[in-house]
TORFI-750395 format. One record per residue (C-alpha): residue number from 1; chain; y, x, z. Coordinates in Angstrom, 3 decimals, always signed. Layout:
N
{k NUM | c A | Y Y | X X | Z Z}
...
***
This chain:
94
{k 1 | c A | Y +0.071 | X +0.069 | Z +0.037}
{k 2 | c A | Y +3.131 | X +1.395 | Z -1.038}
{k 3 | c A | Y +6.256 | X +1.943 | Z +1.674}
{k 4 | c A | Y +8.095 | X -0.592 | Z -0.310}
{k 5 | c A | Y +5.981 | X -3.451 | Z +0.177}
{k 6 | c A | Y +5.922 | X -2.603 | Z +3.650}
{k 7 | c A | Y +9.680 | X -2.751 | Z +3.971}
{k 8 | c A | Y +10.189 | X -6.572 | Z +4.214}
{k 9 | c A | Y +7.537 | X -7.019 | Z +7.071}
{k 10 | c A | Y +9.770 | X -4.278 | Z +8.978}
{k 11 | c A | Y +12.757 | X -5.938 | Z +8.168}
{k 12 | c A | Y +11.304 | X -9.310 | Z +9.201}
{k 13 | c A | Y +10.394 | X -7.855 | Z +12.419}
{k 14 | c A | Y +13.293 | X -6.331 | Z +13.331}
{k 15 | c A | Y +15.043 | X -10.372 | Z +13.489}
{k 16 | c A | Y +13.007 | X -10.703 | Z +16.850}
{k 17 | c A | Y +13.121 | X -9.274 | Z +20.317}
{k 18 | c A | Y +10.466 | X -7.195 | Z +21.745}
{k 19 | c A | Y +9.730 | X -9.824 | Z +24.051}
{k 20 | c A | Y +9.285 | X -12.101 | Z +21.354}
{k 21 | c A | Y +7.044 | X -9.995 | Z +19.643}
{k 22 | c A | Y +5.057 | X -9.428 | Z +22.858}
{k 23 | c A | Y +4.662 | X -12.847 | Z +23.250}
{k 24 | c A | Y +3.601 | X -13.814 | Z +19.662}
{k 25 | c A | Y +1.004 | X -10.772 | Z +20.074}
{k 26 | c A | Y -0.246 | X -12.422 | Z +23.751}
{k 27 | c A | Y -0.327 | X -15.712 | Z +21.881}
{k 28 | c A | Y -2.329 | X -14.271 | Z +19.062}
{k 29 | c A | Y -4.831 | X -12.581 | Z +21.613}
{k 30 | c A | Y -5.161 | X -15.597 | Z +23.725}
{k 31 | c A | Y -8.570 | X -17.183 | Z +23.645}
{k 32 | c A | Y -8.382 | X -20.757 | Z +22.917}
{k 33 | c A | Y -9.917 | X -23.582 | Z +24.473}
{k 34 | c A | Y -11.886 | X -23.801 | Z +21.196}
{k 35 | c A | Y -13.506 | X -20.228 | Z +21.485}
{k 36 | c A | Y -13.559 | X -20.065 | Z +25.380}
{k 37 | c A | Y -17.555 | X -20.144 | Z +25.369}
{k 38 | c A | Y -18.121 | X -18.081 | Z +22.507}
{k 39 | c A | Y -15.437 | X -15.433 | Z +23.901}
{k 40 | c A | Y -15.476 | X -15.882 | Z +27.387}
{k 41 | c A | Y -17.701 | X -12.583 | Z +28.234}
{k 42 | c A | Y -16.358 | X -10.646 | Z +25.399}
{k 43 | c A | Y -15.264 | X -7.679 | Z +27.102}
{k 44 | c A | Y -12.590 | X -6.607 | Z +24.385}
{k 45 | c A | Y -11.256 | X -9.912 | Z +23.707}
{k 46 | c A | Y -10.896 | X -10.599 | Z +27.618}
{k 47 | c A | Y -8.965 | X -7.103 | Z +27.964}
{k 48 | c A | Y -7.005 | X -7.525 | Z +24.712}
{k 49 | c A | Y -5.744 | X -11.269 | Z +26.113}
{k 50 | c A | Y -5.195 | X -9.357 | Z +29.897}
{k 51 | c A | Y -3.338 | X -6.241 | Z +28.173}
{k 52 | c A | Y -0.873 | X -8.479 | Z +25.707}
{k 53 | c A | Y +0.023 | X -10.639 | Z +28.616}
{k 54 | c A | Y +0.724 | X -7.257 | Z +30.946}
{k 55 | c A | Y +3.509 | X -6.317 | Z +28.152}
{k 56 | c A | Y +5.071 | X -9.475 | Z +28.397}
{k 57 | c A | Y +5.544 | X -9.442 | Z +32.359}
{k 58 | c A | Y +6.575 | X -5.764 | Z +32.217}
{k 59 | c A | Y +9.136 | X -6.956 | Z +29.358}
{k 60 | c A | Y +10.366 | X -9.660 | Z +32.019}
{k 61 | c A | Y +10.872 | X -7.221 | Z +34.713}
{k 62 | c A | Y +7.610 | X -8.472 | Z +36.805}
{k 63 | c A | Y +5.708 | X -5.196 | Z +37.408}
{k 64 | c A | Y +3.504 | X -6.643 | Z +40.165}
{k 65 | c A | Y +2.553 | X -9.531 | Z +37.393}
{k 66 | c A | Y +1.803 | X -6.783 | Z +34.646}
{k 67 | c A | Y -0.163 | X -4.359 | Z +37.295}
{k 68 | c A | Y -2.448 | X -7.591 | Z +38.042}
{k 69 | c A | Y -3.040 | X -8.324 | Z +34.560}
{k 70 | c A | Y -3.934 | X -4.685 | Z +33.796}
{k 71 | c A | Y -6.237 | X -4.582 | Z +36.629}
{k 72 | c A | Y -8.291 | X -7.239 | Z +35.230}
{k 73 | c A | Y -8.199 | X -5.443 | Z +31.718}
{k 74 | c A | Y -9.717 | X -2.695 | Z +33.335}
{k 75 | c A | Y -12.324 | X -4.689 | Z +35.263}
{k 76 | c A | Y -13.193 | X -6.070 | Z +31.737}
{k 77 | c A | Y -13.652 | X -2.587 | Z +30.196}
{k 78 | c A | Y -15.309 | X -1.051 | Z +33.400}
{k 79 | c A | Y -17.553 | X -4.191 | Z +33.701}
{k 80 | c A | Y -16.917 | X -4.291 | Z +37.459}
{k 81 | c A | Y -15.883 | X -8.030 | Z +36.780}
{k 82 | c A | Y -17.577 | X -10.667 | Z +34.489}
{k 83 | c A | Y -16.609 | X -14.458 | Z +33.346}
{k 84 | c A | Y -16.754 | X -17.243 | Z +35.845}
{k 85 | c A | Y -18.845 | X -20.351 | Z +35.059}
{k 86 | c A | Y -16.968 | X -22.821 | Z +32.825}
{k 87 | c A | Y -15.371 | X -25.117 | Z +35.436}
{k 88 | c A | Y -16.408 | X -28.140 | Z +33.184}
{k 89 | c A | Y -20.232 | X -27.701 | Z +33.469}
{k 90 | c A | Y -21.620 | X -30.241 | Z +36.197}
{k 91 | c A | Y -18.513 | X -32.639 | Z +35.909}
{k 92 | c A | Y -20.370 | X -34.797 | Z +33.618}
{k 93 | c A | Y -22.787 | X -35.951 | Z +36.427}
{k 94 | c A | Y -20.436 | X -37.577 | Z +38.774}
***
């Protein structure tokens, strides 16, 4: 791909703030309810989701919230945490 093809994308991205770009990335990496069962135990997907959220919190000057998300991401990557059971299981038997 030539640089001239990439320039419009770069100039379009310059129209957004860093926070807006981080929020867009967070939305893109968030696991949707439709994909939850398929990806709830996917360690890379879960870490991606948490790291993107951490960047958003850092940009909002909320380091404690960012740290909590980073710790979650590390837990996914080092396998020290696992997905909890789906909260909707068992509710149909009321």
